[in-house]
N, C-alpha and C positions, 0 to 999 in steps of 0.2 A: 504494500500500500504506500509506504514512504517513497519507494523508488518510482512507482507510477505517478504519484503526486509531483515529485521533482521533475519527472520527464514531461509532464503536461504543463507545469507552471513555470519552469525555467528553460527558456529556449533562446539563447543569445543569437543564434543564426538569424540573419535577416533583419536584425534590429540595429539601429544606428549606435546605440550604447547598451551596455549591460544593465539589467535591472538589479542594481546592487543589493537592495533590501531583500529580494527573493533569493539571490545568491547567498547572502549571509544566513538567511533562515535555513536553506538547504545544507549549507556547510555546518551549521550548528547541529542539524539532524545527523550528519555524517559523524561529527565529533561525539555525539551522544551514543550512537551505535558502536563507535570504536571503544568507548568507555565500557559499554555493556559487554562487548566481546572480550575485552581484556580482563574482566572479572569472572568470566566463565571458567570452570575448572579445566585443566589440561586433559587431553583425550585419555591418558592412562588412568586418570582418577575419576572419569565421568561415566555416567550411564549411557545407554543407547539413546534415550530421550534427550540427555544433555548434548550429546554429539549432534543430534538432529537440530536442536535449537541453535547450536553453534554454527552449523552449516548454513542455516537460514539467515542468521545475522551476518555471517561472512558474505553470503550472496547479496544481501541488501547493501552492505558496505561497498562491494565491488560495483554494483549497479549505480549507486550514487557517485562513486569515483569516476565511472565512465561518463556520466552526465556532466558533472561539475569540473572535473580535471581530466579530460580525455587524453591529454598529451602525456600523462604519467605512463600509460600502458601502450603508447604508440611505439612501433618498432621502425628502425631505419631500413634502408633497402637491403642491408646485409643481415637483417634479423636481430640486430643488437637492440637491447632494451629490456624492460621488465614486463612480466606477465600482468601484474596487478599491484595495488597498493601494498599488499602483504609481502610480496616478494621484494618490493623496494625497501620496505622497513627491515626485512630480514637481511638485506644485503649490507646493512650498516652494522658493523660489530664494535666499532670504537665508540667511546663516550666523548667524542670530540666532534666539533662541527663549526660551521661558519655562519654567523648571523650578520645580515646586511640590513641596516635601518635606512629607510628611504621615505621620502614624502610623495605626495600625489603626482608631482611633476618629474620624479626621478625614475620612473619605470624603465625608460629606454636606457639610461645610464646603468641601472641595476642589471638589466638583461645583458649588457655588454660585459659587466663584471662577471656574471655567471658564466657567460660564454668563454671569457678569458680563463677563468679558473678551471673550467672543464676541458677546453680544447687546446689551450696553450700550455697551462701548467699541469694538465692531466690530474687535477685533484679529484679524488673520489669521496671527499668528506661531504656529509650532508650539509645543504645550504638552506637556511631559513631566511625568508625576506619579510 
């Protein structure tokens, strides 16, 4: 239901600008689902019903991620990339990362920074903007 609602109410394609309030609402839904998922017991300690619930929450998270942040799971022409948000999170093993603080007019500059970090310096640290 959450994914269906996001898919019908948040459609940035064809619009001149993004509907930021709806994007924020749906992102908060994604965050809430992520928090629920993180509190569910690991598979080895869970019942079959728990595993079913966990699979449904995971599916909803993947659905919202594909609607709100489709570039996360896009692959390049050589097939490089991540499968979903979970595999992206699992790919980071270090407790270190990069945080970039930017204002509303700094998006282009920030994207240049990210591109330089990834493509020139070959950094694999997670980046938060």
